[in-house]
N, C-alpha and C positions, 0 to 999 in steps of 0.2 A: 536467443531472442532477448533484445535489449528493451526494456520498459522505460517509459518517461520517469517513473519514479518507483523503482523495485522496493523501496523502504515502505511505501504504502501498502504495497500486497503483504508484505509480511506482518505490517501492523494489523490489517484486517485478519490475517490468519490467527494472529495471537489474540484477537478478539473474539473470531466468531467459533475458531476450532476448525476451520475449513483444511482440507488437504491442500497441498501444494500444487498447483495447477501443472498439468503435463507439459506445457509448453516452457515451463521455468527449469524443468528437469535439464542438466547440463547434457545428457546424451539425447535430448528431444530432436526429431529431425525437422528442426525449424530455423529459417534462415537467419544467419547471423549478420550483424552490420560489418561490412568490408572497409577496409582503409579507404580513405577518399582518394589516394594515389594508386589503388590497384587497377592496373592496365587492362586486365583480362575480366571476361564474364562467361559463365559456364552454362551450357545448354546440354542437358542430359536425358537419355531415354530410359524410362522408369517402366518396369513391367515385370511380371512373373515368368516363369519358365515356359518355353515353348509359345512365346506369343510373337515372336518374329522380330525382337529387338536388333539383333545383329543385322538380320536382313535389311530392316528398314535403314539403319545407319549407311550399309554399302549401297543401297539404292538411292539415298538422299546424296551422297557426295559422288556417286557415278564409279566408285572403285571399292575394291576389297580391302578392308584395313583390320577386320576382325572376322575369325571362323565362325560358321554357324553350325550348330548340332541340335538334334532333338533328344539326345540320351546323353548320359553322364552327368557331371557336376555343372555342365553349361559354362557361361562367363565366370571365370574365377577372379580376374583382375579387371579394373577399370582401364578401358583403352581410350586414350585422349587422341583426337584429330584437331592439329593445330598449326599455324603457319610456322615455318622454321626460325624465323625471327623472333617467335614469341615462345619457342620451345623451352628455352632456360627459364623464363618467368613461370610457365606452366608446370615445369619439374619443380620448381621451388614451391609453388603452391601446393601440389599434390603431395610433395614429399613432407610437408608440415602436416597434413591431414591424414594421408594414408600411405605412410612410408613403406616402400618396396611392395606396394600393392597395385601398381600402375605400369601400363606401357604407353609409349609416345610414338604416334605416327604423324609425320609432317608433311606438308604440302607447300607449293610456292605460289598459290593464288593470292595475288596483292589484295584482292577485293575481300579477304576472308581474314583480316588481321583482328588481333584482340579476341577473337571468338574460339573458345575450347569446346568442342563436340565431344561428348562422353557416352561411350558404350559402357553399361554398368550391370553388375550381377544381378540375379534373380531376387526379387524381393520376397517371393515364396520359397527360396532354396531350404533345402534340409541342412545345410552347411551355415551355421550361424555366423561365421566369420565373413561370408559373403553379404547376408543381410546387412550385418554391421557396417560393411564398407559403403554400401548404398546409403544408409542413414547418415553416415559421416559426411559424404559428399552432399547431401541434401542440405545440410546446414550452410553450403557456400555456393548452391545452385540457384541461380536467379530465375532461369528459364527451363523448368522440367516439362518433358513431353511424356504424358501419361499414356502408355500403350496397352491395349488389352484385346485378346482375341474374342471371336464370336462365342467360343466355348466358355470362356471364363470372365465374360464381362460382368456377371452378376456375384462374382466372388467378393465376399466381405473384407478379406484382409487388405487388398489393395486400396478399397474405398476408406477402410479405417486410417490407412497411412496417409491417403489424400487428406482427410480431415484434418490429420496433425500437421501436415505440411502447410495447409492453407490456413492455419491459425497464425503464421508467421510471414506468409507471403501471399501478395493479391493474386486471385485466380485470373486476372487479367493478363498475368505473366505466363499462363500455363497454356498448353496445347494438349488436345485429347485425340487419340486415334483409335480405331478399330482395326485389326487385322483379320486376313483370311475371309474376307467378306464375299470374294469370288465363290467360295464353297457354299455359302448362304444363298446367294443369288442362283447359283447352278441348280440348287435343289428346290427352292420355294419361290424364286423370283424377287425382283426389285422391291415390291410391297413389303415384303418380309425384312428386307435390310433396313427399309425406312423405319418400321415398327421397332426393330431392335435398336437402331442407332438412336431413335427418340428415347426408349426406354434407358438406355444407358446415360444419355444426357441428363435425364431427370435425376438418375441416381447420383450423378457427378454433380449436379445441382444441390442436392439435399446435402451431400457430403461437405460441400464449400459453402453452404449457407447462402446461395445465390438465388436472386428472384428470378431471373431468366435463365434457362438451360443453356449451356455453351455449345459452341459449334464443335462436332464431333466428325473427324476426317475418316472416310472408309477408305481401306487400303487393301491391295492385293499383292503380297509380296513376290509373287512370280512374274508380274508385268508391272515395270515400273511407269508405263504411261496409263495404267488403268485406275480408275476410281479417282480419288483425291490426291494422289501422291505429288503431282505437280503442284497443286496448290499448297500442300503442306511444305513441300521444298521451298516454295518461295517465302512461306512465312519464316521457316528455319534458317535459310541461308543467306537471307537478305541482311547485310551488313548494318549494325546498330551503332548509331553515332553516339559519342560520349553523353551528348544530352539525352538521347533515348535511353541509355542505361541508367542515367541519374534519375530520369522520370520513372523508370521501373522500380528503382530502389526506394524512391519517394512512395510510390504506391504499397510496397511491402511494408515500409514504416507506418503508413496509415492503416494498413490492415492489423498490423500488430497493435496500434493503439485502439482500434475497435475490437480486438479481441480482450484486452485488457479491461476495457469499458464494460462489455458483456460480461465479463467473469464478475466484475465489481458490483454490477446491477443483479446478477444472480445471487449475491450474498445476502440481499435485501437489507443493506445498512441502514436505510431510513427506519424500516420497521424495528430492526434491533435498537437503534437509537431511541424511538419511541417507547419501547419496554424499559430500557435502561433509565431514561428520564423518570417512568412512573416508579421503578424500584428505588431510585435515589431520593425521589420526594416522600416514598414511605419511610426510607431509612432516615430522612430528616425529621419527620413526624415522631419517630420512635426515639430518636437522640434527644429531641427536645423534650419529649415526655418523660424520658428517663433521667436525663442529666441536666438539660438547660433550665427548664422550669422549676425543678427541685433547687437547684443551685442559686437561681434567682431569689426564689422564695426564702431560702434558708439565710442568704446574705442580706436579704433586706430586713429580715426580722433580727438579725445579729446587729445590723448597723443602728436600727432603730431603738434598740434596747441598750447600746452601749454609750454609758455616759462620757468616757473619755474621747469617743469619737465626736460627740456633740461639742464637746469643749474645744477640741481641734479646730473645729469650725467657727465657732462662736468668738472664741478669745482673739483671732487676728482682726475679726470684724470690729470688737469693741475697742481694741486698742488703736484701729485706724480712725475709729470716730473720735476717740478721746484725745487724739493728737490735734484736733481743733479747739480743745479746750485745756489750756496750759496748767490752769490751776487744779483742775481735776486729775490732770495727767501726772502732776506731783504726788497727789494722794496714791495714784494706783502704782506709782514706780515704789511708795513705802510699802504698800500692801502686796507687791507682786511675790515675793519669796513666800508668803503664807499660802498665796493662790497656788503657786507651784508645788507646795507640799501636798495640797488637796488633791491635785490633778494627778491620776495614776493611769496605768494602762497603755496599750499601744495605739499608735495611731490609727492603724487599719487592722481590724479583726482578721484573724487567719481563717482561711476555708480548706482547711487539712481534711475536712470530714464531710460526707454527704449523706444525711439520712443514717448516721450512724455508722458509716463506711467510709474507709479510705478512698480519696477521689480516684487515685490511680486504679484501684481494685474496681471501682465503678464503672470506669471507662472501659477497662478490659472486659468486663462481664458485659457490658451493654453491647458491644462490637462482637462479641463472641456469639451472643444470642442471635444478633443479626445474620452471622454465616450459617448458623444452624437452622434459622428460618428460611434462607435462600442461599445455596452455595455460591451462586453468582456474585455474592457480595464479597468473597474471596478475591475475585478479579477487581472489583471496584475499588476495594481498600489495601490491594496488595502493595501499594507504594508506601504505606506506613505501618499496616499490621497491627492495629490498635488492640487487636484480642492478645498481643503478647506482653510480658511484663515490662520489658524495657522501653518499647514504644509507647505503652500506655502511662508509664511514668513520666517520660517526657512531655507527653500530651498534657498531663495533669499539671506539670510545672509550668508549661506554656500558659494554662488557664489560670493559674495562681497568679502569674505575674501580669497578665492581660487585665485581671480584676483588680489588682493592686494599682495599675496605671489608671485605670478607668475611674476608681474612686479618689485617687489624687488630682485628676483633672476635673472631676466633679468638685471636689473640695477648692480647688483654686479657684472655679469659675463662680462658687457661692461667695468665697470671700471677696473677690474682685466686684461682682455686681452688688454686695451689700456694704461695702466699705466707703461707697461714695457718697459725702454728704449731701444733703439737701440744700437748696438755694437759701432756704430760710436760716440753715443752720449757719451758713457761711456769712449772713448778714449780722446774725445775733451774737455769734461767738466773741468778735472783738469788743463789742459793747458790755456784755456781761462779763467777759474777763476783765476789762478795766474796772467795772463796778466791783467785782469780787476782790480785786487787788487793792481798792481803796478800803473796803470793808474788812478783809481778811485779818489785818493787825489789829483791829478792834476786837473782832471776835477772839 
């Protein structure tokens, strides 16, 4: 089965822990996409043992291509009925799917080109290889005919297989038939057949997820003209154009998309997302309480009490202001070395500790507590694993660098904003400078 986005399904499974859907299993009996240049389409008769599959095939085409039996292992190989000009293509296709497990019978009817009519082994066979052969061909069979007898119509196993097949193929491509209906009518009358047929149609509708029960053909294997065999033959043997087959494949693809959509809805992604958002909001509050707020408080106190940091901000502002007073600037140049001796300490205080603990250790401890509080956080933070030593150390180093960069930007902004002289200063500075130049020699 081809999905529009298989990675999406695996991502959902990784998040929700859901099981891989049955229809994604490589061995699932779900229709696979055929190459666009595939000239053939497969019609197969699907049913359990002794329901009359081989008899139905022979009745449909009006000749015997497969033997019938009510005992032994039944049909052991797939028997393909195909136009002789299509025999080579049919053999190539079947050899790739079920090598050495098929036989080919040919005909010369020019109206039956491109169609491969298949008689298949029993789906309830005690021979596992028989069942597996049918399941493999269902992965390439666009038009299955589901055949059940009046004795077995309520069996669960065929209906379960039908449900799996319908997850990847549109029920509009299916046909349903009940065999041995003459036995029921002879014993209980036509009303009993109508009741049983309606009941079987309802069971099929539930298995396929249909709103309206499908048509069920009532058959009598002994009389080709009795009951609904002519109508069924008309449905099966009418030649399907390339456009019709393409439409059927499009219906199958749409059914696969619906199956994926229903599965995604069943995972309740929206509810899980709301839970995750609440949990992440709680995690942010805890991280803010244990890391962000203490870090900001500690850093603010250290900056406020650090004289060298204040000097780093004030000195550039003063020098920018003095640049407008040349005489005073000379005095500053003389006293500059003395000021530099007084100024000590780093430009930005380090934040290598938090509340008396190493920052990396504090990060690690905070996220370890989160995962103990709710194991779900193991998935949310699995990309960085901040409860481990190395990731916590890298995160602490990132915080350190971010704080230093923020302080440097803040210092630069303060210097720029406070270094601009006022208009009055710009007007008075030249006048006062000229006056000082005249009086300074006297002084």
